[in-house]
C-alpha angles and dihedrals in degrees: 000000000000113000098023137113140188129267131191123185110198133186123185089262102044152329106291095188139002131176135152100201103069121145100186141353122201113203134190103233128168088254093056139271107333130195123208125202134177113293092018112159114269111273143173117203140174116232125226123200110294148093124304108208117200114196114200089165137340090275099035114074130158120194132196131188107227123191096190140332148127132260134201124194117190135147090357094305120118118198121188115193117191138147090198111050127126130184109242090229087065094054122092131172094273096049089048093049090050090052091049093049092048088051094048089053088056088052092058092066106106094205094058112129120243092246091053090045090052089049094049094049091046089052090052092050090052094047090048092054088053092050090057095053 
């Protein structure tokens, strides 16, 4: 298919997702939301908590909640490495609430750095937005 490239989402245990006909991926990087199309310049990015949107076509979108990770795009191959990534299809209200509660417990730590406090609050905001959809 013209205008497409390959993606693999990998955790330490297994390949979470793999497809060779991707039109665009939108990633939550520290620099902001970033879209990757075919023939994008090579890049390595760190991911912040957020939603990865994988567009196979205008009607076919897969979404993943990622807590952290790193991506590499090179030679029309996108690799996402994360130990904490969940397919949105596998999240329900109870699992989202559990993730929010666990993150709120982390926020109670008075020795938490400003950066980690920001990330935890951002993660809660993302999870709450999923809870309302």
